[in-house]
N, C-alpha and C positions, 0 to 999 in steps of 0.2 A: 504494500500500500504506500503510495506516495504521500508526501506532506500535503499536497493540494487537496487530496481526497479526505484528509482527516478533518472531521467537523470540529469547530471551535465551540465547546460547551458554553462559554461565557456569551457568545454572540446570539445564539438562538434558544437558550434555555434548554428545556427538556426535549425539544425536537432534535437538537444537536446531540444530546445524550443518547436519545433513542437511536439515532442514526449511527452513532459510534458503536453502540452495543450490537445492533443488527448487522452492521458491516463486519464486525469482528467475528461473529458466529457464522455468518455466511461465507466469509473468507476461508474458513476451515471446514466448510460443508456441513454445518449444523443441520440436523434433520428436523422436520416438522416444526419450523419456527412459527411461534404464535406471538402476537403482540396484543396485550390486553390494556385497555384504557380503564384504569381503576381510580381515577382522581375523585369521582363522586362517591366511592365506596370506602376509602381509607385515606388517612393522612400520611401513611408511610411512604407512598410513592404515587406518581401520576400514571406511570406505565409499568407494566411487567412484560419482560421478554422471556418466553419459555421455549427451550429447544432440547433436542435429544442428541446425545453422542453415541457412537457405536460401541465404545468400550471405555474403561476407566482412563486409559491413556488419551483417548480422543476428548473426553469430557475435561480432563485436566488441561490439555493443550488449548482448547477453546477458552477455558477460564483464564489461562495465562495470557492469551491474546487480548481478551477484553481488558484485563488488568493493565497490560503493557500500553495499549492504546489509550486507556483512561489516564494513566500516569503521563504519557507524552502530551496529553491535552491539558495537563496541569491539575488533574484531579487526584484525590486520595481515596480510592475505593476501599470499602470494608468488605472482607472476604471470609466466607465460611466453607469448609468442606473440600478445599483444593487438594489436600494431601490424600484423602480417601478416593476421590474421583467418582463417587457414586452420584452426588448431588452437590454442585458448586453454586453457591449463592453469592452474588456480587451486588453490593449496594452502591449505586452511583449518585446517591442523594437526589432522588426524583425518578430514577429508573432502577428497578430491581431486575437483575438478570438471573434466571434459574437455568442451569445447564445440567441435565439429568441423563442417567442411563435409562433405557426404555423400561426396565422393570420398575425402577423407582418412580418414573413418570406415570406409569399405569397405576401403580399402587396409590400414590398421593392425589392424582387427578386435579392438579391445581387449576386447570382451565374450568372445570366444573365448580370448584370452590368459589372462584371469582366471577363466574358468569351469573350475575344477579338477575339479568333479564330472563334467563331460562328458569331460574329458581322462582321468580315472581310469577311466571306463566304457569308453572306446575302448581303453585299454591292457589292461584286463581281458579284453575280447572278443578281443584279438589273441593272447592266450596260449592 
C-alpha cells in the first residue's frame, strides 16, 4: 500500500478509520467482510468491521496489518487476542475491528448480536 492510499484519520473522522480498517483486511484477503453501523446502538464505536481469516496465522497477520496501518496514521490502537489468533479485537477509537477464525465467528455471531433491525422485526412479529 502506498502512502497516497493511506487514509488520514484526522481528516475525515470515522470514515477514514473505517477505510483504513477495511483496506487492511482486504489487502490480506479477509473473508466475509461485514461493516456494521452501530452508532445508534452503542457509545463504544460508530462502526464495526467483522471478517474471517482462514487460520490463526492469517487472523494474526490481518490484525498486525490493521495495527501497523493505524500506527502509520498516527493512531494508538488497543488490541486484544493477537497472540492467540482465534479472535483479534482492535479498537481504533470509533471503529472496532473483529478478525475471527470461522469457528469463533459462527459461535459468537456478532452480526446477529448487533443487527437490531432484525431483532426488532422478530419481536414485532411475535406480538
